[in-house]
C-alpha positions in Angstrom: 5.9 110.2 97.8 3.2 110.9 95.5 0.0 108.7 95.4 -1.6 107.3 92.6 -4.5 109.4 90.9 -7.7 107.5 91.3 -8.2 107.6 87.3 -4.9 105.9 87.2 -5.9 103.0 89.6 -9.1 102.7 87.7 -7.2 102.0 84.4 -4.7 99.8 86.1 -6.8 97.0 87.5 -8.5 96.1 83.7 -5.1 96.1 82.3 -3.7 94.0 84.8 -7.1 91.5 84.3 -6.4 91.8 80.4 -2.7 91.1 80.6 -3.4 87.8 82.6 -6.1 86.8 80.2 -4.0 87.2 77.3 -1.0 85.3 78.9 -3.2 82.3 79.9 -4.8 82.4 76.5 -1.2 82.5 74.7 -0.2 79.7 77.1 -3.1 77.6 76.3 -2.7 77.9 72.4 1.0 76.8 73.0 0.2 73.9 75.1 -2.6 72.9 72.6 -0.4 72.9 69.7 2.5 71.3 71.7 0.3 68.5 73.3 -2.4 68.1 70.5 -1.4 64.8 69.3 -2.0 63.5 72.9 -5.1 65.7 73.8 -7.1 65.1 70.8 -7.2 61.1 70.8 -8.0 61.2 74.3 -10.9 63.7 73.7 -12.1 61.4 71.0 -12.2 58.3 73.1 -14.0 60.1 76.0 -16.7 61.4 73.7 -17.3 57.8 72.4 -18.2 56.5 75.8 
């Protein structure tokens, strides 16, 4: 069973972190456009107080 090269391991962690970050970013954008008609008025009323 071959073990992973240390240079491969060093490249894998940032790739996983960026993949998770981009996934969360895309999910946030999709949710924003899906629910923006409810979120924007709520944020507007919260900032008026």
